[in-house]
N, C-alpha and C positions, 0 to 999 in steps of 0.2 A: 508172768509171761510178757506183759506189756513193757516191762522195764527196758527190754532190749530196744524198743522203738520209740521210746519217750521222745527222743530228739526228732523223730520223723513226724509223729502225729499230735504232740502235745499242744502245738500252737493251732493245729487245724482240726483236732478231733471233734470238737463241737460242731463244726461245719459238716464233717462227715455224717454225723448223727442227723442232721437236718435233711439230708438227701434221701429221696424216695428209693433210689437204687441201692442195691446191696453192695457194700464196699468190704473186700477182704484183702488183708495184706499177708503175703507168703514170704518165707525166707528162701534162701537159695535152694534148700532141700525140699521145698514144697509144704513146709509146716505152717499152720495158721499162727500168726504172731499178732494180729490185730484185726478188727472188724467193727462196723458201725451198728447202730441200733436195728436198722432194717434187716441186716444179715443175722443178727442175733435172733430177731423174731422168726425168721423163716428157716434158715439152714444151719446155723452154728449152735450146737447143743454141747452139754458137758462132755458127752462121749467123744465128740470131734475134738474138743480141746484136750482131752486126756490122751487121745491116741495121736492127735497132732496132724497127720498128713491129710491134706485137703482132698486130693483125687481119690484116695482110698475110701474116705469116710463120707464124702458129700456127692461126688459124681456118681450117677447111675451106672451100674455094673457094665453094661454093653458099651457105654459111651466113655469108659475110663481111658482106654487105649488111644482113642481118637483125640480125647481132651489133652492128653500128655503130648502126643505128636504135634498138635496144633500149637501148643505152648512152646515147643521146642524149635519149631520151624522159623519163627521170627521172635527172637528174644526181646527186641526193642519195643515192638507193638504188634498186637494181633487181635483181630475182631472175628468172632466165630460164634456159632450156635451150639448148644449142647443140652443135656438133661441132668438136672440135679435132684437130690432127695431132700425133701423138706423134713423138719423135725417131726412132723406128724406121720411121716412114712410115705406121703404122696410124692409122686414124680412130677416135676415141673419143667417145662421148656424155658430155656433162658438164652438171652443174647449176652455174650461175654466180650468185654474189651479189656485186654491185658497190656499193662504198661510196666516197663522197668523203672525203678527208682534207686539209683546208686546212693550209698551213704558212706560214712567214714569207716564203719565196721562191717558192712555187708551190702549185698545187692538185693533189693526186695522187688517182688512182683506185686503190683496192685491190680486186683480184679474188680472191675466195675460190672456188676451183674444186674440185668433187667429181666424180670419175669414176663415172658411173652406167651404164656400158656393160652390165655384167652384169645390173643392175636392169632396164634397158630390154629386154634380151634375155628376161629372165623375164617382163616385162609382155607382150611379143609372144607368148611361148610360151602364157601364160595367156589372152591374147585368142584365139589360134587354138584353144586347148583349149575355151574357153567357146563359141566359135562352133560347133565340132564338136558339143559336148554339146547346145547350144541348138537346133541345126537337124537333128540326127539323127532318123530315123524311129522309132528305138527309145525307148521311155519310159525316162527317167533321173530318179532322185531322190537327193538328198544329205541326210544327216541329221547332226545333232550327235552328240557322244559318247553322249548318253542316248537317242538314237533319234528325236528330233523333227525333222521335215523343215524344212530351211532352203533348199531349192531343188527345183523340179521343172521340167522342160523342157515345152514345148507339147505334145509327143507323149504325155507322161504325163497332161497335162490332157485330151487327146482320149480316151485309152483309159479313164480313170477316170470322166470325165463331171464332175469337180470343177474348179473354177477354181484358179488359183495362190493367190488370197487365202483360199480355203477350206481349203487344204492346209498352207501355211506355218505352222509352229509347232505342227502337229498330229502325233501319233504315227500311223505307217502302219496301226495297228490299226483306224482309221476305215474302211479298205477290207476289213476281214477278212470272209471268208465263213463263218467258224466251222468250216470243214472241217479245220483244222490243230489238233492238240491241244497242250496246254501243253509236253508233253515234246519235241514237235517244235521249238518255238520256243526251248526251253532249249538244244538242241543247236546251234541257229543261233547264238545269242548266245555260247555257249561257244567256237565256232569263230572268230567274227570278233573277239571280245575277246582271243582268243589270237593275233591278228594273222594269221589265216589267211583265205584267200578261201573263201567258201562258194558252192556252186552247187546249185540245185535247181529244182523247179517249184512254183508257187503257184496256188491258186484264190482270187481276190479278188471283191469285189462293186463294181460301178459305182455311181454316185449313184442311178440309177434302180432298183437292186436286181438287175439282171442279172449273171450271172457273167462274168468274164473270166479267162483262163489266161495265165500268162507264164512263161518260162524266165528265171530270175533269177540273176544273179551279184552277190554283195555283197563289196566290197573295203574293208578298213579303210584310212582316210586317215591316214598316219603322219608325224609331224614328225621333223626330223633328230635330235632328242633321244630318239626312240622312243615318244613319247607318241601315243596314238590320239586324233585330234581330230575325227573324224567317220567316216562310212561313205558309200560311193558305191554305190548299187543300179542296175545295168543290166539292164533287162528286155528280153525279146523276146516279142512278143504272139503266143501260139500258140493263141488262142481258135478261129480258124477250123479249124486243124489238129486240135484236140481235137474239135470238133463233127463234122468229117468222119470221124475215128476212130470216134466214138460211132455216127454213122450207118452206117459199114461194119459195126461189131459188131452193130448192130440188124438190119441187112439179112441178115447171115449167120445170126443167130438165127432171123429170120423164115423163111428159107429151110429151115433145119433143122427147125424146129418144124412147118412146113407139111408136110414129108414125113412127119414122125412123126404129125402129126395125122390124115392120111389113113389111116394104118395103124391108129391108135387108134380112129378112128370105125368102121372096118370090124370090128375085133375086138370092140369093145364094143357097137356098134349091134345086131348079130344077137342075142346073148343078152339084151340089154336088151328087145328087141321080144318075146322069148319070156316073159320075166318080166311084162312089161306085160300080155301076153294072159292069163296065169295069174291075175294080180291082178284083171282084169276078170271072169274066169270065176268066181273066188271071190266077188267082189261080187255077181254075179247069183244065186248059189246060196246065199249065206249069209244067215240071218235074225238072226244074233247081232249085237246093236247094238254091243257092244264091239269085236268082230272087224272089223265094217265100218268103225268109226272108224279102227282101225289100218290097214286096207286103204286107206282114203282117204289116210292119211299116207304110206304106201308109194307110192301112185300119184302123189302130189304130188312126192315125191323123184324118181320115175322121170321126171316131166315136166321137172324141174329138170336132170336128167342129160341128157335128150334135147335140151333147149335148148343145153346146153354142146356137145354133139356136133354139133349143127346149125351152131353158130358155128365149130367146128373145120373141118367140112366145107366151109362157105362160104368160109372163109379159104384152105383148101388147094387148092381148085379154081379154076382161071382163070375170071374172070368171062365170062359169055356176053352181057352187056348191052353195048349200043352207046352211046357218048358222043354227046351232042347239045347244041346251044346252049341254055343254060338261064339263067333269071334267078335270081341267087343270093338276092335279096331274098325271092322267093316260097319258095325252099327253106328259108330261115331262118324265115319265117312258118309254114310247115307243121310244122317241128320245134317251134316255140314252142306252136302249137295242141295238140300232143300232151303237152308238158311242163308248161305253165304252169297247167293246171287240175287241182287235186287237193289233198289235205289238206297235203301237205308244203309247198307253195308259198304257203299262205294269208297268211303274213307277209313274203313276199319281194316286193320291187319290182323289176320288170324295166325297165331303162333301155335302151331300144332305139333307136339312131340310125342309120337306114339311109339311104344316099345314093340319089338318084333318077337319077343319070346314069352308073351303072356299066355297062360293056359286058356282053353275054352271054358266058358261058364254056362251053366244051365239057367236060362232065362226064356221069357217070351219076347222074341226079338222085335216084333212090331210095337209092343208096348214100351220097351226101353228106347226105341227110336223116338217115340213121342216124348218120353221123359227128356232126352237130350234136346229135341227141338224146342220144348218149352223153356228150358233153362237157357239155351242159346239165344232164343228170341228175346227173353228178358234181358240177357246181356247186351244185345244189340240196342234195345229200348233204353237201357241205362246210360248209353253213350250219347243218346239224344241227337243222332245224325251228326255228331262231331267226330273228328279223328280220334282214334283210340286203338286199343289192343285188346283182343280176346284170346286168352291162352288156354290150351288143353294139355294136361299132362296126366301120366298114369304111374302108378306104382303099387307094389304089394306090400301090405303090412300085416304080419301074422297070418290069419286065415281070411283076410279081406283083400279084395281088389279095389283100389280107389281111383276114381277119375275126377280130377279137379278142373273146374272151368272157372277161369278168373277174368274179370273185366276191369278196365281202368275207368269205370264210370263213376257216377255221383255217389254211389254207396247208399246206405240206409242208416237212419238213426235207431237207437235201441228199441223204441216202441214199435217201429215198422218190423224190425227183426224178429220180434216176438210173435207177430201176427202173420208172418210171411206165407205160412202153410194153411191159413184159415180160408174157407170158401168165400168167395166174393170180396176178399181184401185185395186191393191193388194200390200201388203208389202211382199209377199212370193217370193221365188225364182222363175225364169222363169220355167214354165212347171209345177209348183206345185199348181197353182190356176188360175181360169179364171177371178176373180174379179167381178163375177156376184152374188155370194151367198148372201152377204149382201145387195146388191141393190135389188135383188128379195125379200128378207126378209123384207126390209123396205117398199117396195111397197105392200106386203101382209098385213102388220100391218096397213098401212095407209087405205087400202081398208076396214079394219075392224073397222076404227075409232080409232085405237090405235096409238102407236108410239114406237120407239126404241131410247133410249138415251145412249150415250157411255161416260164413264169417264175413262181416262187413262193418265198415266204419264210414260215417257220413263224410263225403268228400274224398274218400280213399279207396273206392271200388269195392267189389264183392267177390267172394270165392264160394262156389257151390261144389261140395264134395259128395259125389255119388258113390255110395258104398255097396259093393257086391260081395256076398259071402262066397267063399271058395268051396265050403262044405255045407252039407245039410239041406240043400235046395231040392 
């Protein structure tokens, strides 16, 4: 059979046999007239040589028609993929490059065939992997060896608030909350550069500045030669879990402190009443100007302590007020009438945008007025008697009515933000606040089935979101 093509391959036959690719020579009718050693080992059997026609004997059944068409479309040169049958009966994926070789007695087609079965398998595995990564509900990010992001999935875009275009090429520090110190990140890098998997929890910031928490696993991506070519970060969003944990801790603190407050109010209130009576008696009988000035100072401090005790008592006792349908806009106006007239607010602009179509909500109006007064006074103090804006907006989301109070003040660091609703915690100077206003306000909203959520960044102002349920009160 080879005698017909001796003039074609006699000079180069040994070179063909050295090639890893399978080389098959076909005549004009598609019969096998020559082949190299690689082809003989894989696809050219005695049966093929006996029956002659390559497509019928070697090309996998369903691919025969396509193979013939592709060969016919471009007789000079054609590259395509197909499926062939090995001598052992297995089907393999191949890349075929077909070239014509004219000779003095015929025109031959040389097929250069490369087995790409493993490559196709890897491509399929990669496709499956990429689909899983792309469509999982867990946020996924992939970075290069220096830590810059080269891929984020849609879940990561949703949880972070950033688009793919805003994240690719950026370092993950764009999401940093500032809560994790340098030594924390040094340990993370030490672990993953050492080809170890790192696992821990992170607090990051969304594009709008709100915090989100994730349980994160960072895995180094390692090539066959051992080089680290990138890192895969698989997040599990635990923001809701963390918020629920914080609410549980707050509720437990409120319950414990409420019990303690009742005892303190009783134990401190009685002797304080006696002290106040003695001060008043001394004021009525003393004619010494200096003594009276000091007695007045004592009386002022007694009144301050009395106010604190009253807040404690009010908080520790179950409310006796009945909720009733109320107009939230009127409650906000009542609070504003108390807050916005005074020396502290002369350079503050109140941007109030109240909706006219909000439904009435079942609340204890006097208590909710106190909630808004406390929040507005904190907003005023955050501006520190400097020009600024306090904004009030309303909207309904699902079965909740939300009132947002935003100030352009100094904001709070993450540490202060965590303690904002704890009793006696205040960011104000000594003597300017008791640290009970927001604590009491939080307790009032919880008793109504609502909540107060705070968003703040140091130097970027604060937003208090007062949440009222529209059902179930």
